[in-house]
C-alpha positions in Angstrom: 253.9 -213.6 31.6 255.8 -209.3 30.8 257.0 -207.7 33.4 253.7 -205.5 35.8 252.8 -202.3 34.0 252.4 -199.6 36.9 250.9 -196.1 36.6 253.1 -194.0 39.2 251.3 -190.6 40.1 253.5 -188.1 42.3 252.6 -185.6 45.2 254.9 -182.9 45.3 253.9 -182.4 49.3 252.3 -184.6 52.4 249.0 -182.8 52.1 248.2 -183.6 48.2 249.9 -186.7 48.4 247.5 -187.5 51.3 244.8 -185.8 49.2 245.3 -187.8 46.1 245.5 -191.0 48.5 242.0 -190.7 49.3 240.9 -189.7 45.9 242.4 -191.8 43.6 242.8 -195.0 46.7 245.9 -196.4 45.2 247.1 -200.0 45.0 250.2 -199.0 47.0 252.3 -195.8 48.1 255.2 -195.2 48.8 256.0 -192.1 51.7 258.5 -190.0 52.4 258.6 -189.0 56.0 260.9 -185.7 55.2 258.1 -183.2 53.6 258.0 -179.4 52.9 254.8 -179.0 54.5 253.6 -182.2 56.8 255.9 -185.5 57.7 255.6 -188.7 56.3 254.1 -189.2 60.1 251.0 -187.4 60.3 250.0 -188.3 56.8 250.2 -192.3 57.7 248.7 -191.4 61.0 245.8 -189.3 58.4 245.7 -192.0 56.2 245.2 -195.0 59.4 241.7 -192.7 60.5 240.7 -193.0 57.3 238.4 -196.4 56.7 239.3 -195.9 52.9 242.5 -195.6 52.7 243.7 -197.8 56.4 244.5 -200.7 54.4 246.7 -199.1 51.3 249.8 -200.9 51.4 253.0 -198.4 52.6 256.4 -198.2 52.1 258.1 -196.1 53.9 260.5 -194.5 51.7 263.5 -192.7 53.5 266.6 -191.7 54.1 265.8 -189.9 57.4 268.0 -192.0 60.0 265.1 -193.1 62.4 265.3 -193.3 65.9 264.1 -196.7 68.2 261.1 -194.6 68.7 260.6 -193.7 65.2 260.1 -197.4 64.1 258.3 -198.4 66.9 255.7 -195.6 65.1 256.0 -197.2 62.0 255.4 -201.0 62.8 251.5 -200.7 61.9 249.7 -203.2 59.6 250.5 -202.8 56.1 253.5 -200.7 56.5 257.1 -201.6 55.8 260.4 -199.4 55.2 262.8 -199.4 52.1 265.7 -197.1 52.6 266.4 -194.8 49.9 270.0 -196.4 49.7 268.0 -200.1 48.4 266.8 -198.2 45.6 269.4 -197.6 43.9 271.8 -200.2 41.9 271.4 -203.5 40.5 269.5 -204.4 43.3 267.2 -202.1 43.3 263.9 -204.1 41.4 264.4 -207.0 44.2 264.6 -204.0 47.6 261.4 -202.8 45.8 259.7 -205.9 44.9 260.6 -207.4 48.6 259.4 -204.2 50.1 255.9 -204.3 48.6 255.3 -208.3 49.3 255.7 -207.5 52.6 252.8 -205.1 52.9 250.7 -207.8 50.9 251.2 -206.3 47.6 252.7 -208.7 44.2 253.3 -207.0 41.7 252.7 -210.3 39.3 249.4 -210.0 40.8 248.8 -206.8 39.0 249.6 -207.0 35.6 247.8 -204.3 33.7 246.4 -202.5 36.9 248.3 -199.4 38.5 250.2 -198.8 41.7 
């Protein structure tokens, strides 16, 4: 079996990402906490209030140094953390794959689908 084919769609703001997530219902979302308009916390809260989006796996991918309180706010079903420092270097793919597995997303199962 070859590597999974994924389609990556990038949003340029929190509001755009939220709109895209609700319209396109992606297989997984990588969410930064620091965005120009609304925070990733606000996007995540909004996603979790929408029936059609509450179970989409979310990987928080941020360089923000999180407080214990912020980490507690992110301990939600289908949510995991992936530091931006883990997505550079030779181990990057392994870190991304592990983060996705933590939220129940197996890249091999989705071969030919989009993420």
